[in-house]
N, C-alpha and C positions, 0 to 999 in steps of 0.2 A: 331233677339233677341239673347242676350248673355246668355249662361248658365255657371255658375261659379262652377267649380269642386273643391273639397278639397282634398288635399293629406296630409295624417297625417302619419308622420313617428316617431314611438316610439322606442326609444333605452332601451334594457333591457338586463341586465347581472346578472348572479348569485352572490348574496351579493353585487350588485353595485345599486346605485340609478338610476331610470329611468327618462329619460327626452324625450321630443317630439318636433318635428319640424312640423309646419302647413304651407302648401303653397295653395294659391287660385289661380286657373289656368283657363283660358278661355277654353271653350270646343274646343277640337282638337288641343289645343296647348300643348307644352311640359313643363314639370315641370324643375326646376333647379337642379343640382347635389345635392346628399346628400351622406355623408360620415359616416359610422358606425365607431367610435373611440373607440376601446376597453380601458378599464382601465388597469392600470400596472397589469401584470400578467395574462391577459386574451387575448383571440383572437377571431374575429369575425368568425362565422360559416355560417349563412345564414339569409335571411330574411323569415318572416312567409309565404310568397307566394313561397318559395322554390327557389327565385333567390339568386344566390350568388355573382353577380357583386357588387364591393364596390370600389368607390362610385357608386350610382345607379342614373340613370336619367330615369324617366317616360316620355315616348313619346306619342304624340297624345292622350292625356288624354280625355276620354269619359265617364268616370264614377269616383264616389268617391273611393279614394284608402285609405286604412288604413293597413300599414304593421308594423311589429315589427323586430327590429334587434336582432338577438339572438347571445350570447356570451357564450363561455366556458373558464374555468380556465385552464392555462398552465398546462402540465403535463411533467414531465422530466423522461428520463431513466438514472438510476443509476447502474453501473455495478462494481463490485468488483473482480478483477481477481488476479492469482499468476503470477510470471514471468516464470512458467514452470519448476521451480526446482524440481526434483523428491521427491515425497512423501509430498510436502507442501500442505496445504489446507486452507480454510477459513470456519469459523464457522459462521453461520447466512444466512440470505437471501442474496444472491450475486447478484441478478437481482431484482431491484426494480423500481416501477414507483411512482413518488411523485408529488403531487400537489404543485402548485407555494407557495413559502415562507413556505413550511411545513418542517419537518425533516425526514431523513431516520431512518430505524432501524439499530442499531449498528451490527457491524461484527467484529471478531477476527481472527487475523492470527494464524495458527499453524505451527510452524517450524519442518521440519523432523529432525531425529537424525543426528547430525554432523553439523548442520546449525543453523543459528540465523538470526532473523528478521533484516532487515536493515532500510527500509523505504517505505512508499507509495508515488508513483510517479504520477502526473497527466501531460500527454504529456511531459513525460522524465523529468520533473521537480519536485524536491522534495516537497511533499505536506504535510507529517505528518511523524513522527517517533513513533506514538502511535500504539501498536499492535492492540488495540480496537479503532475503529473509527466510529463515526456518524455524518454525515453531516447536518448542520442546515441551516435554512432559503434558501432553495434551490431555484435557479433562472436560472438553466442551467443544461444541460446534463453532467453527470461525468462519466468517466471511469478511475478508479484507480487501479494501479497494485502493488501488494505486492512483494517487493524485498528481496531476501535472500543471505546471504553470508556463504560460507563454514567456518567452525571454523578452527582456527590456534592455536596450542598449543605450549608452551614453554617448552623446555627441558634442564634442567641443571644437570651437572654432576659435582661432587666436589670430590677432593682427600684429605683423612685424612693424619695424619702424617706418615712418613715412607714410601711414595710411591707418584707416580704421574700417570697422565692420559695421553694417546695418542688418538688423535682423536679430533673432534669438540665438545668441552664441553658445548656450548650453542647453541641450535638449535631450529628453528621455523618450525614445521611440521604440514602440513593439516591434518584435520580428515581423518582416516583410512589409511594414508599414513605411511611409514617406516623411522625410525630415521637412521643415519649413525652409523657405529661401533665404540665403545668406548672400550679402552683397559686398565684396571688398571694394573700398574707394580710397583712391591715392590722395595724398595731400598735393598742393600745387608744387609744380616742377617734377613731379614723380608719376610713374605709370605702374599699373598693376602688373605684375611679372607673372606669378603662378601660385597655386597652392603647394604645399609641402608634398602632396600626393601625385604631384604633376598633372593637375587639372588646370588648364589654361583660361578657362572662362572666369572672370571675376564674379560672375553671378552663377551660383551653384545651388541645385537642390537634391540632396542625397535621396534616392528612392531605393524601395524594396531593401530596407535595412537589415542586415543579417550579423553585424559585428559592430563593436564600438568603433567610433572615429574620432581621432584627435589630429587636426591639421592647422597649419598656419599659412596666413596669406603673406605672400613676399612682394615687396615693392622696389622699383629701380628708377634710378635718374632718368629723366625724359631727354637728356641731352640739350636742353635749353641753356644758353649762356645767361648767367645772371650778372648785370652790371654792377659794379661797386661804385655806387654814386658818391662815396666818401671822398674819392680823389678830386671831385669837382669843387671841393669846398676847402 
């Protein structure tokens, strides 16, 4: 006498339509392999009888079998990091776990004094130049790095009439560094008066630079009477 055994395989995933496969197997025989195939964005976890082999083959069948394949939605790790620039930070949740096809919560970079935000990079490739960022329709892990650059300032020194400057009159200086020395030298019959930012020393060296500088040296008549020699001829 033959006994026919039924193997019922049910596929079931969160928010996915279920389907089933039925096999009729003679007593003591083996079933054929069955593979649990997840929908996009999901992964197989286990069968309802706690087996995790996939595909599965039921061997030496001697009773009816009804099992369900379980699936879970994929979840991805999202990390937002700085490049290590001292004083830099990120406002918002810097470590997030996000379900497939969902969006991350936004984060915003905070630049330290003397630096400016450059970009976000993914695997050393530029990803975004927006200070505030949120990832949408996530389908993979992300580790994004916020990169910063030190500020560089422009220093321009100009001479007014009746004098000239010695030194590098146009300089590019990084944050908190020092400029080189500039000297304002008056023409004969004139004296150095002041710089336009009310510095009264004709020799100046701007230090600990934190902003652009555009200044002019002013000169004034020294009060010496110049003879008009033409009247004697």
